[in-house]
C-alpha positions as CSV (number, residue, x, y, z in Angstrom):
1,Q,-13.2,-24.1,17.0
2,K,-10.3,-25.9,18.2
3,L,-7.9,-23.3,16.4
4,V,-4.8,-24.8,18.1
5,S,-3.8,-28.4,19.9
6,D,-4.9,-28.5,23.5
7,E,-0.6,-28.7,24.2
8,E,-0.8,-25.2,22.3
9,W,-3.7,-23.3,23.6
10,P,-1.8,-22.2,26.9
11,A,0.9,-20.3,24.9
12,F,-1.4,-19.1,22.8
13,L,-3.7,-17.6,25.1
14,K,-0.4,-16.1,27.2
15,H,0.8,-14.5,23.5
16,L,-2.7,-12.9,23.5
17,Q,-2.2,-11.1,26.7
18,L,1.5,-10.1,25.9
19,T,2.3,-6.5,24.2
20,L,2.8,-6.5,20.6
21,P,6.6,-6.0,19.3
22,T,7.4,-3.0,17.7
23,T,7.7,-3.8,13.8
24,F,9.0,-1.9,10.9
25,R,9.3,-2.5,7.1
26,I,12.0,-0.8,5.1
27,T,10.8,0.7,1.9
28,G,11.4,2.3,-1.1
29,T,13.7,0.9,-4.6
30,R,15.9,-1.7,-3.6
31,S,18.6,0.2,-4.2
32,H,17.3,2.7,-1.6
33,A,16.2,0.3,0.9
34,V,19.2,-1.9,1.3
35,E,20.9,1.6,2.5
36,I,18.5,2.3,4.7
37,R,18.9,-1.3,5.8
38,D,22.9,-1.0,6.4
39,T,22.6,1.7,8.3
40,V,20.1,0.4,10.7
41,K,22.5,-3.1,10.9
42,N,25.6,-1.1,10.9
43,A,25.4,1.7,12.5
44,F,22.5,1.4,15.4
45,V,22.3,-2.7,16.1
46,P,26.4,-3.2,17.2
47,H,25.4,-0.3,19.9
48,L,21.8,-1.5,21.1
49,S,23.5,-5.3,22.5
50,N,23.2,-6.0,26.0
51,I,21.7,-2.0,26.7
52,S,20.4,-2.1,30.5
53,V,18.5,0.2,31.9
54,E,17.2,-0.1,35.9
55,G,17.8,-4.0,35.7
56,I,16.1,-4.3,32.6
57,V,18.2,-5.9,29.7
58,A,16.8,-5.1,25.9
59,N,17.1,-7.3,23.0
60,P,18.8,-5.0,19.9
61,P,16.4,-4.7,16.7
62,R,16.3,-7.5,14.4
63,P,15.1,-8.9,11.5
64,L,12.5,-10.9,10.7
65,P,13.5,-14.4,9.7
66,W,11.0,-14.8,7.3
67,Y,11.0,-11.7,5.3
68,P,12.9,-11.4,2.2
69,D,16.8,-9.5,2.3
70,E,16.3,-8.4,5.9
71,L,13.8,-5.4,4.9
72,G,11.1,-6.2,7.6
73,W,12.4,-5.8,11.2
74,H,11.2,-6.0,14.7
75,F,12.3,-5.2,18.4
76,D,10.4,-5.7,21.8
77,V,11.8,-2.9,23.8
78,P,10.4,-1.4,27.0
79,R,9.0,2.2,26.9
80,S,11.4,2.9,30.4
81,V,14.4,1.7,28.3
82,L,13.4,3.7,25.0
83,K,13.4,7.0,27.2
84,K,16.6,6.2,29.8
85,S,18.8,4.7,27.3
86,P,20.8,7.1,25.4
87,E,21.3,4.6,22.7
88,Y,17.5,3.6,21.8
89,A,17.3,7.2,22.2
90,K,19.2,7.9,19.2
91,F,17.8,5.3,17.4
92,H,14.2,6.5,18.1
93,Q,14.8,9.9,16.3
94,F,16.3,8.0,13.5
95,L,13.2,5.9,13.1
96,V,11.0,8.9,13.6
97,A,12.6,10.8,11.0
98,E,13.0,7.7,8.5
99,T,9.3,7.5,9.1
100,E,8.4,11.3,8.3
101,V,9.7,10.9,4.9
102,G,8.6,7.7,4.2
103,N,11.7,5.6,4.3
104,I,10.7,3.4,6.9
105,S,7.3,2.3,7.1
106,R,5.7,1.2,11.0
107,Q,3.6,-2.0,9.6
108,E,2.5,-5.0,11.6
109,A,4.4,-8.3,10.8
110,V,1.8,-10.5,9.7
111,S,0.6,-7.3,7.5
112,M,3.3,-7.5,5.4
113,I,2.4,-11.3,4.4
114,P,-0.5,-10.8,2.1
115,P,2.0,-9.1,-0.6
116,L,4.6,-11.1,-0.6
117,M,2.2,-14.0,-1.6
118,L,0.8,-12.0,-4.3
119,D,4.4,-12.9,-6.5
120,V,3.8,-9.4,-8.0
121,Q,6.2,-8.7,-11.4
122,P,7.0,-5.1,-13.0
123,Q,4.7,-5.5,-15.8
124,H,1.6,-6.7,-14.1
125,W,-1.8,-4.9,-13.1
126,V,-2.6,-4.8,-10.0
127,M,-5.5,-4.3,-7.8
128,D,-5.6,-3.6,-4.0
129,M,-9.6,-3.8,-3.1
130,C,-9.3,-2.3,0.7
131,A,-6.2,-0.6,0.4
132,A,-5.9,2.1,3.4
133,P,-3.7,3.0,5.0
134,G,-1.7,1.7,2.6
135,S,1.2,0.0,4.0
136,K,0.3,-3.1,1.5
137,T,0.1,-1.1,-1.4
138,A,3.3,0.5,-0.8
139,Q,5.0,-3.3,-0.7
140,I,3.3,-3.8,-4.0
141,I,4.3,-0.5,-5.9
142,E,8.1,-1.4,-4.8
143,M,7.5,-4.4,-6.7
144,V,6.4,-3.1,-9.4
145,H,9.1,-1.0,-9.4
146,A,11.9,-3.8,-8.2
147,N,13.7,-3.7,-11.9
148,E,14.9,0.0,-11.4
149,Q,15.7,0.0,-15.0
150,Y,17.4,2.6,-16.2
151,R,15.1,5.1,-18.5
152,V,11.9,2.6,-18.1
153,V,9.0,3.7,-16.9
154,P,7.0,0.2,-15.8
155,A,4.6,-1.3,-18.0
156,G,2.8,-2.4,-14.6
157,L,-0.4,-0.7,-13.1
158,I,-1.6,-0.4,-9.4
159,V,-5.2,0.4,-8.6
160,A,-5.3,1.1,-4.8
161,N,-9.1,1.5,-3.6
162,D,-10.7,2.1,-0.5
163,A,-14.4,2.6,0.0
164,D,-13.7,5.3,2.7
165,Y,-13.1,8.7,1.0
166,R,-10.8,10.4,4.1
167,R,-9.0,6.7,4.3
168,S,-8.5,6.8,1.0
169,H,-6.1,9.9,1.5
170,M,-4.1,7.9,3.9
171,L,-3.5,5.9,0.8
172,I,-1.9,8.9,-0.8
173,H,0.1,9.8,2.2
174,Q,1.6,6.4,3.0
175,T,2.6,5.9,-1.2
176,K,3.8,9.4,-1.1
177,R,7.7,8.6,-0.6
178,L,7.6,6.1,-3.6
179,Q,5.8,8.4,-6.1
180,S,4.8,5.6,-8.8
181,P,3.3,6.9,-11.9
182,C,2.1,3.6,-12.4
183,L,-0.2,4.3,-9.1
184,I,-4.0,5.3,-8.9
185,V,-6.4,5.4,-6.0
186,T,-10.2,4.7,-6.4
187,N,-12.8,6.0,-3.9
188,H,-15.3,2.8,-4.2
189,D,-17.5,0.2,-2.6
190,A,-15.1,-2.6,-3.6
191,S,-17.8,-5.1,-4.0
192,M,-19.1,-3.1,-6.9
193,M,-16.0,-1.9,-8.8
194,P,-17.0,-0.7,-12.2
195,S,-15.9,-2.5,-15.5
196,L,-14.5,0.1,-18.2
197,K,-13.6,0.2,-21.7
198,L,-10.1,1.3,-21.8
199,A,-8.4,4.0,-24.4
200,P,-6.0,2.4,-27.0
201,N,-2.6,2.0,-26.0
202,K,0.2,3.3,-28.4
203,S,0.2,0.0,-30.1
204,G,-3.5,0.6,-30.6
205,E,-4.3,-2.3,-28.6
206,V,-7.3,-2.1,-26.4
207,V,-6.1,-3.8,-23.1
208,P,-9.2,-4.8,-20.7
209,F,-9.4,-3.6,-17.3
210,E,-8.7,-6.6,-15.9
211,F,-5.6,-7.4,-13.5
212,D,-2.9,-10.2,-13.3
213,R,-3.0,-9.7,-9.4
214,V,-5.6,-9.0,-6.8
215,L,-5.3,-8.7,-2.8
216,A,-8.3,-8.3,-0.8
217,D,-7.5,-7.7,2.4
218,V,-11.1,-6.9,3.6
219,P,-13.0,-5.3,6.6
220,C,-12.8,-7.9,9.4
221,S,-14.2,-8.2,13.2
222,G,-10.3,-8.3,14.2
223,D,-9.9,-10.5,16.9
224,G,-6.5,-11.2,15.4
225,T,-5.2,-7.6,16.7
226,L,-6.0,-8.7,20.3
227,R,-2.3,-7.5,21.4
228,K,-2.9,-4.1,19.8
229,N,-6.5,-3.8,20.3
230,P,-7.2,-4.0,23.7
231,M,-10.6,-2.6,23.3
232,V,-11.5,-6.4,21.2
233,W,-11.2,-7.9,24.7
234,T,-14.4,-6.2,25.5
235,N,-16.5,-5.6,22.5
236,W,-15.7,-8.6,20.4
237,T,-19.2,-10.8,19.6
238,H,-20.1,-13.5,17.5
239,G,-22.0,-11.1,15.5
240,G,-19.2,-9.2,14.3
241,A,-18.4,-11.9,12.0
242,M,-22.2,-12.8,11.0
243,G,-22.6,-9.0,9.9
244,L,-19.5,-9.2,8.1
245,H,-19.2,-12.7,6.2
246,Q,-21.6,-12.0,3.1
247,T,-19.6,-8.8,2.7
248,Q,-16.6,-10.7,2.2
249,V,-17.5,-12.9,-0.3
250,N,-19.3,-10.1,-2.4
251,I,-15.8,-8.4,-2.4
252,L,-13.8,-11.8,-3.0
253,Q,-16.4,-13.0,-5.8
254,R,-16.2,-9.0,-7.2
255,G,-11.9,-9.4,-6.7
256,V,-12.0,-12.7,-9.3
257,Q,-14.4,-11.4,-11.8
258,M,-12.0,-8.8,-12.7
259,L,-8.7,-11.1,-12.3
260,K,-7.2,-12.3,-15.5
261,V,-7.0,-15.9,-16.3
262,D,-3.8,-17.3,-14.7
263,G,-3.8,-14.9,-12.4
264,R,-3.7,-14.7,-8.6
265,I,-5.9,-13.2,-5.9
266,V,-5.0,-13.2,-2.2
267,Y,-7.7,-12.9,0.7
268,S,-6.5,-12.0,3.9
269,T,-8.3,-10.9,7.6
270,C,-7.0,-10.4,11.0
271,S,-9.2,-12.6,12.2
272,F,-9.2,-16.1,13.7
273,N,-12.9,-16.4,12.8
274,P,-13.6,-19.7,10.7
275,M,-16.8,-17.8,9.4
276,E,-14.8,-15.2,7.8
277,N,-11.8,-17.3,6.7
278,E,-12.3,-20.5,5.2
279,A,-16.3,-20.6,4.9
280,V,-15.7,-17.3,2.3
281,V,-13.0,-19.3,0.9
282,A,-15.2,-22.5,0.4
283,E,-18.1,-20.7,-0.9
284,I,-16.3,-18.7,-3.4
285,L,-14.6,-22.0,-4.5
286,N,-18.0,-23.7,-4.9
287,R,-19.4,-20.7,-7.2
288,A,-16.5,-20.6,-9.2
289,N,-17.4,-24.2,-10.2
290,G,-13.8,-25.4,-11.5
291,T,-12.8,-22.0,-12.2
292,L,-11.1,-20.8,-9.6
293,E,-8.5,-23.0,-7.1
294,L,-6.3,-22.8,-4.2
295,V,-2.5,-22.4,-4.8
296,D,-0.2,-24.5,-2.4
297,V,1.9,-22.1,-1.1
298,S,3.6,-23.9,1.5
299,D,7.3,-23.1,-0.2
300,T,6.8,-19.8,0.1
301,L,8.6,-17.7,2.8
302,P,10.1,-21.0,3.8
303,L,10.9,-19.8,7.4
304,L,7.3,-18.4,8.3
305,K,5.7,-20.4,10.8
306,R,2.1,-21.4,10.2
307,R,-1.1,-23.8,10.8
308,P,-3.0,-25.0,7.8
309,G,-6.8,-23.7,7.4
310,L,-9.4,-25.7,8.8
311,S,-12.1,-28.1,7.1
312,D,-14.4,-28.1,9.8
313,W,-16.2,-25.3,12.1
314,K,-18.9,-24.3,14.1
315,V,-21.5,-21.6,13.5
316,F,-23.0,-19.6,17.0
317,T,-25.5,-17.5,17.7
318,R,-25.1,-13.9,19.1
319,E,-25.5,-15.6,22.6
320,G,-22.7,-18.4,22.1
321,K,-24.7,-21.3,21.3
322,I,-24.0,-23.5,18.4
323,V,-26.1,-24.1,15.4
324,D,-25.7,-27.2,13.5
325,T,-27.1,-26.1,10.5
326,F,-28.3,-23.4,8.7
327,E,-32.2,-25.2,8.7
328,D,-31.7,-25.2,12.7
329,V,-32.0,-20.9,12.3
330,P,-34.8,-19.9,14.0
331,K,-37.0,-18.4,11.6
332,D,-37.1,-14.8,12.8
333,A,-33.4,-14.8,12.7
334,K,-32.9,-16.4,9.3
335,G,-32.3,-13.0,7.8
336,K,-28.8,-13.1,9.8
337,Y,-27.5,-16.3,8.6
338,F,-25.8,-17.8,5.3
339,P,-25.8,-21.1,4.2
340,S,-22.3,-20.4,3.2
341,M,-21.4,-19.8,6.8
342,W,-21.1,-23.7,7.8
343,P,-18.8,-26.3,6.5
344,P,-20.0,-27.1,3.1
345,K,-20.5,-30.9,2.3
346,N,-17.4,-31.2,0.2
347,A,-15.1,-29.2,2.6
348,G,-12.7,-32.3,2.2
349,E,-12.4,-31.7,-1.5
350,L,-11.5,-27.9,-1.4
351,H,-7.9,-28.3,-0.4
352,L,-8.8,-25.5,2.2
353,E,-5.4,-27.0,4.4
354,R,-3.6,-25.2,2.0
355,C,-5.0,-21.6,3.6
356,L,-2.5,-19.8,6.0
357,R,-3.4,-19.4,9.6
358,V,-0.7,-17.5,11.7
359,Y,-1.0,-17.6,15.3
360,P,0.5,-15.3,17.6
361,H,2.5,-17.8,19.8
362,L,4.3,-19.4,16.6
363,Q,6.7,-15.8,16.0
364,D,5.3,-13.6,18.5
365,T,2.9,-11.7,16.2
366,G,-0.3,-10.9,15.6
367,G,-3.4,-13.1,14.3
368,F,-3.8,-13.5,10.8
369,F,-5.2,-15.8,7.6
370,V,-4.4,-15.9,4.0
371,A,-5.6,-18.1,1.1
372,V,-3.9,-17.8,-2.3
373,F,-6.3,-18.3,-5.4
374,K,-5.4,-18.9,-8.9
375,K,-8.0,-18.3,-11.7
376,T,-8.1,-21.0,-14.2
377,A,-10.9,-20.2,-16.4
378,P,-13.5,-17.1,-16.7
379,Y,-15.3,-17.3,-13.5
380,V,-19.3,-16.6,-14.2
381,V,-21.1,-15.5,-11.2
382,P,-24.0,-17.9,-10.1
383,N,-27.6,-16.9,-10.8
384,P,-30.2,-19.1,-9.8
385,N,-32.8,-17.3,-11.7
386,R,-30.5,-18.1,-15.1
387,P,-32.5,-20.6,-17.2
388,A,-29.9,-24.0,-17.4
389,K,-29.2,-23.8,-21.4
390,E,-28.3,-19.6,-20.7
391,K,-25.9,-21.0,-18.1
392,A,-24.6,-23.6,-20.5
393,S,-23.6,-21.2,-23.2
394,T,-22.4,-18.6,-21.0
395,S,-18.9,-18.0,-22.4
396,T,-17.6,-14.4,-21.4
397,E,-16.6,-12.9,-18.2
398,A,-19.5,-12.0,-16.2
399,T,-18.8,-8.0,-15.5
400,A,-20.3,-5.7,-12.6
401,T,-21.1,-2.3,-12.8
402,E,-22.4,0.3,-10.2
403,E,-25.4,-1.4,-11.1
404,S,-24.1,-4.9,-11.1
405,P,-27.1,-7.0,-10.8
406,E,-25.3,-10.2,-9.5
407,T,-24.1,-7.9,-6.1
408,K,-27.4,-6.7,-6.0
409,E,-29.2,-9.7,-5.7
410,E,-27.9,-10.7,-2.2
411,E,-27.6,-7.2,-1.4
412,N,-29.1,-6.2,2.1
413,V,-29.1,-3.3,4.6
414,E,-27.1,-5.2,7.0
415,E,-24.6,-6.6,4.3
416,K,-23.6,-3.3,3.0
417,D,-23.8,-1.2,6.5
418,T,-21.6,-4.3,8.0
419,E,-18.5,-3.0,5.5
420,E,-19.1,0.9,5.0
421,K,-19.2,0.9,9.0
422,T,-15.8,-0.2,9.3
423,T,-13.7,1.5,12.0
424,E,-9.9,1.6,13.0
425,S,-8.0,2.9,15.6
426,E,-5.4,5.8,15.2
427,D,-2.9,2.3,15.8
428,T,-4.0,0.6,12.9
429,A,-3.3,3.4,10.9
430,T,0.1,2.8,11.2
431,T,-0.2,-1.3,10.2
432,G,-2.0,-1.5,7.5
433,D,-4.7,-4.1,9.4
434,K,-8.2,-3.5,8.8
435,H,-10.0,-3.6,11.9
436,K,-14.3,-4.0,12.4
437,M,-16.2,-3.6,15.7
438,D,-19.5,-5.1,15.8
439,S,-21.9,-2.0,15.1
440,A,-25.6,-1.3,16.2
441,E,-26.3,-2.1,12.6
442,A,-25.3,-5.4,12.6
443,E,-27.3,-6.1,15.2
444,T,-30.4,-4.9,13.6
445,K,-33.5,-7.7,13.4
446,E,-34.9,-5.8,9.9
447,T,-34.4,-9.0,7.6
448,V,-36.8,-7.7,4.3
449,K,-34.7,-5.6,1.6
450,K,-34.9,-2.1,1.4
451,P,-34.3,0.6,-0.9
452,R,-30.5,1.3,-2.2
453,M,-28.7,3.6,0.1
454,T,-27.3,6.4,-1.6
455,R,-23.6,7.4,-1.0
456,A,-24.5,10.1,1.7
457,E,-26.4,7.5,3.9
458,R,-23.6,5.4,3.4
459,F,-20.5,7.0,4.2
460,G,-22.1,10.2,6.3
461,A,-21.6,12.7,3.6
462,P,-20.8,12.6,-0.1
463,A,-16.8,12.9,-1.3
464,P,-15.8,16.2,-2.5
465,K,-15.5,16.8,-6.4
466,E,-12.3,15.9,-7.2
467,E,-10.9,18.1,-10.2
468,P,-10.1,16.6,-13.9
469,F,-7.2,15.0,-14.9
470,L,-6.0,16.8,-18.3
471,F,-4.0,15.8,-20.3
472,L,-1.4,18.2,-21.8
473,D,-0.2,17.6,-25.7
474,A,3.6,17.3,-26.7
475,D,3.4,20.2,-28.3
476,N,1.6,22.1,-25.5
477,S,4.1,25.4,-24.9
478,D,4.3,24.5,-21.0
479,V,5.4,21.1,-22.3
480,V,7.8,22.5,-24.3
481,L,9.1,25.1,-22.7
482,F,10.2,22.5,-19.7
483,S,11.3,19.9,-22.3
484,N,13.6,22.3,-24.1
485,F,15.2,23.5,-20.3
486,Y,16.1,20.8,-18.7
487,G,16.6,18.6,-22.3
488,L,14.1,15.9,-21.8
489,E,14.9,13.1,-24.6
490,E,13.2,13.5,-27.7
491,N,11.9,10.0,-27.4
492,F,10.5,10.9,-23.5
493,P,6.6,10.1,-23.6
494,K,5.6,13.9,-23.4
495,D,2.1,13.3,-23.9
496,Q,1.6,11.6,-20.4
497,F,2.1,15.1,-18.3
498,L,-1.3,16.1,-17.2
499,V,-2.6,19.2,-14.8
500,R,-5.5,18.9,-12.7
501,S,-7.2,22.4,-13.0
502,E,-8.9,24.2,-16.0
503,G,-7.2,27.6,-15.8
504,E,-5.2,29.6,-18.4
505,K,-1.4,28.9,-16.0
506,N,-0.7,25.1,-15.6
507,K,0.5,25.2,-11.6
508,T,1.6,22.1,-11.3
509,V,2.3,19.1,-13.9
510,Y,2.0,15.5,-13.0
511,F,3.7,12.8,-15.4
512,V,1.5,9.4,-15.3
513,S,2.5,6.0,-16.9
514,E,1.0,4.7,-20.3
515,A,-1.4,2.0,-18.2
516,V,-3.0,5.1,-16.5
517,K,-3.5,7.1,-19.2
518,S,-4.8,4.6,-20.8
519,L,-7.1,4.4,-18.4
520,L,-7.8,8.0,-17.5
521,K,-8.6,8.5,-21.0
522,S,-11.4,5.9,-21.4
523,D,-14.5,7.0,-22.5
524,E,-16.1,5.3,-19.3
525,I,-13.5,6.8,-16.7
526,H,-16.7,8.9,-15.0
527,R,-17.6,5.9,-13.7
528,L,-14.2,5.5,-12.0
529,K,-14.2,7.8,-8.7
530,V,-10.2,8.6,-9.3
531,V,-8.8,10.2,-6.2
532,N,-5.4,11.0,-7.1
533,T,-2.7,9.9,-9.5
534,G,0.5,10.7,-11.2
535,V,4.1,11.9,-9.6
536,R,4.4,15.9,-9.6
537,T,7.4,16.7,-11.6
538,F,7.2,20.4,-12.5
539,I,5.8,23.2,-10.5
540,R,5.8,26.6,-11.6
541,Q,7.1,29.4,-9.4
542,D,7.2,32.8,-8.8
543,S,10.2,35.1,-8.9
544,N,11.2,38.3,-9.1
545,T,14.1,37.5,-11.2
546,A,13.4,37.2,-15.2
547,V,14.0,33.5,-15.6
548,E,14.2,31.4,-18.8
549,C,11.7,28.9,-17.4
550,S,9.5,29.5,-14.5
551,F,9.0,26.1,-13.9
552,R,11.0,24.1,-11.1
553,A,11.5,20.5,-10.8
554,H,9.8,19.2,-7.8
555,S,11.6,17.3,-5.1
556,E,8.6,14.1,-5.6
557,G,9.5,13.4,-8.9
558,I,13.2,14.4,-9.4
559,A,14.9,10.7,-8.7
560,M,12.4,9.7,-11.7
561,M,13.0,12.3,-13.9
562,R,16.6,12.8,-13.3
563,Q,17.5,9.6,-16.1
564,F,15.5,11.4,-18.8
565,V,16.9,14.7,-18.7
566,S,20.6,16.0,-20.1
567,D,22.7,17.5,-18.2
568,N,22.8,21.1,-18.6
569,R,21.1,22.0,-15.9
570,V,22.8,19.6,-13.4
571,M,25.2,20.4,-11.1
572,P,27.7,17.9,-9.5
573,V,28.6,18.8,-6.0
574,Q,30.4,17.2,-2.9
575,L,29.6,17.0,0.4
576,K,30.8,20.4,1.5
577,E,28.3,22.0,-1.0
578,V,25.2,19.9,0.1
579,I,26.3,20.9,4.2
580,T,26.3,24.5,3.0
581,L,22.8,23.9,1.8
582,L,21.6,22.1,4.5
583,Q,22.7,24.3,7.1
584,S,21.5,27.7,5.7
585,P,18.1,28.2,3.9
586,Y,19.3,30.9,1.5
587,P,23.2,30.6,1.2
588,K,24.9,33.2,-1.0
589,I,27.6,32.2,-3.6
590,S,30.2,33.2,-1.6
591,E,29.5,31.0,1.3
592,F,30.1,27.9,-1.0
593,P,33.7,26.8,-1.3
594,E,35.9,28.9,-3.8
595,A,36.4,25.3,-6.0
596,I,32.9,26.0,-6.9
597,Q,32.3,29.5,-6.9
598,E,32.7,30.5,-10.6
599,R,30.5,27.4,-11.4
600,L,27.7,28.4,-9.6
601,S,28.0,32.0,-11.0
602,S,28.0,30.9,-14.3
603,L,24.4,29.4,-14.0
604,Q,21.4,31.0,-15.5
605,S,18.9,32.0,-12.7
606,G,16.0,29.4,-12.0
607,C,16.0,26.0,-10.8
608,C,19.0,23.4,-11.4
609,I,19.9,20.2,-10.1
610,F,22.3,19.6,-7.6
611,E,23.8,16.0,-8.3
612,F,26.2,14.5,-5.0
613,D,27.6,11.0,-6.2
614,P,29.4,9.8,-2.7
615,E,32.0,7.5,-5.2
616,L,33.4,10.5,-6.5
617,E,33.3,12.5,-3.1
618,E,36.8,13.7,-2.6
619,N,37.3,12.9,1.0
620,K,35.4,9.6,1.3
621,D,37.8,8.0,3.2
622,E,38.1,10.2,5.8
623,P,36.1,9.3,9.3
624,N,32.9,10.2,10.0
625,P,32.2,11.9,13.2
626,R,28.5,11.0,13.6
627,W,28.8,7.2,12.1
628,E,31.9,5.3,13.7
629,G,33.4,3.2,11.1
630,Q,31.8,5.1,8.5
631,G,33.3,7.5,5.7
632,I,32.9,11.3,5.7
633,T,29.8,10.2,3.5
634,G,28.2,8.5,6.4
635,F,25.3,5.7,5.2
636,V,25.0,7.6,1.9
637,K,26.0,5.3,-0.6
638,G,23.8,6.0,-3.9
639,K,23.9,9.5,-5.9
640,L,21.6,12.0,-4.8
641,V,19.8,14.7,-6.5
642,F,17.6,17.5,-5.5
643,P,16.4,20.5,-6.7
644,V,17.6,23.9,-5.7
645,W,16.6,27.5,-6.8
646,K,19.1,29.8,-8.0
647,A,18.4,33.6,-7.5
648,Q,20.6,36.2,-8.3
649,V,23.3,35.8,-5.8
650,S,21.9,33.0,-3.6
651,F,20.4,29.5,-3.6
652,N,17.7,27.7,-1.7
653,M,17.5,23.5,-1.8
654,L,13.7,22.6,-2.6
655,L,13.4,20.0,0.4
656,N,10.8,20.2,3.3
657,K,11.8,20.3,6.7
658,Q,11.3,16.4,7.4
659,E,13.5,15.3,4.0
660,R,16.2,17.9,5.5
661,R,16.5,16.4,8.6
662,S,16.5,12.9,7.3
663,L,19.3,13.6,4.8
664,A,21.4,15.3,7.5
665,M,21.1,12.6,10.0
666,R,22.4,10.0,7.1
667,L,25.4,12.3,6.2
């Protein structure tokens, strides 16, 4: 395919055989991410330079030169150094602890590129069509929450979708640390995402179910992952891309349909194969008939080394023979090929050079392909059976439903099977890349259309029935109870709390944004398979002691809710009190410093919020015994808030083991 020049080929091939460096991304809101970044830079990197183990000198961790704000990092340290160097062992312990609580995400470097190309703003509605395991979704959430405006819930919406029900739960785990009320996780075949009529918002407007930004990181043959997935070397065939091409076209087309005019959609794969890349891009551009254009992003991420997209490529048989044109395909193999697999006659006019190709030898990464589109006018799905007059008169956006005729037109068993049989190794579950191996279904010689498969046939088993999403009225007795107890502001949207059970007692209360509510309240929400949404904010706590409010603040939502509650149940604390809570599971009031014992005793039983502000720490300038060069509060620079349950004579910090360990290490 002439992917690289003859001069570059030796370096390209050599890098494919080298172990991929370890890469990670620092996650969370900007202020929190900067705190973790500074910990890496100032506490670890200075001590990891010139480390030598058995004659092997390892390079210290360093920022990816093209990732904004030094929040993406990579290092290539042999396992022998990790195990035998005390300095690297300490760093590894830190990475594990922060990864467990979601402050750090193991993600391949090239996988970080597509969300950066989306240019997401806090008010945008964004859909991630093939989102699992969720590292790219996490990036999108961070962008929607980038402003960190005080007492403001972003107007944006993130719909993270995956076709596999089990993989959709990876999304929930991956995005847990970010706790966004703007996120909704769905479980659909991406090429057939339903259209909905949304419920009116608080202004009475009916906002269409369309998106400002769409990410289509589609299932692919995965030959760009050769460095981390050795099985690709032995399992790869030409048939993998052939079986996926039409599925990729269908997914991208549905994404374009759901994109607003003037919106941006990013298409990406972890494949080198033009049949999965430029061929898909060219087909959609030609179908769009001028309503879609490739965006020149050469100025975006200027330090990222890339190569332009191809305008010419070859199509091969499964046996590796070149097929010059679609007409040259043998009759008995016609069902395995589509005309869109070949370079179109107008390839030179489509500006395919605006696509990005990232190769391993350029910056020691995996392989990746990215194309960025802008929608300039409503997109109408081409229909060869539609009369010419009807085509000309069509002025509204075509929509697709679960029984979408335009997607069923070209549907056959091979196309559907190849998407739903997408597989992923354990390693890719931490990187966020889609990886598809050639399957037996892709080799089928059956070319006739078959009856539509049931969900059980396509996924192996039906997804469990999800609990309903039931909104609580603002005057609900439970809402009134915890609103008064914690002093929720009068103008806080108390009608955006929901529960997931229909029992008499509301056990766990979630909070969602106005955009998510408008989606869940749609009369057509039954057509959208929602797996998860909302941030756990309050949970009913059983107690042997009579308490005014049985609802405790949940650790997942407390950072968001703190800005909306009064100081009535907030207790400012010093470092000593935090350490007491971390070291003892149920410390008694007498175990706390005398200066605070009276205030702790005067608190009513029930949940309260402890707030630690390192700027107000009395001894903040004292040297830290663990972190050289740091003050007594270590690398905690911003406020910390956490829920604490007060019994009659003791307290309990309501954090899990991983959260406690991460906090203790940073202090």
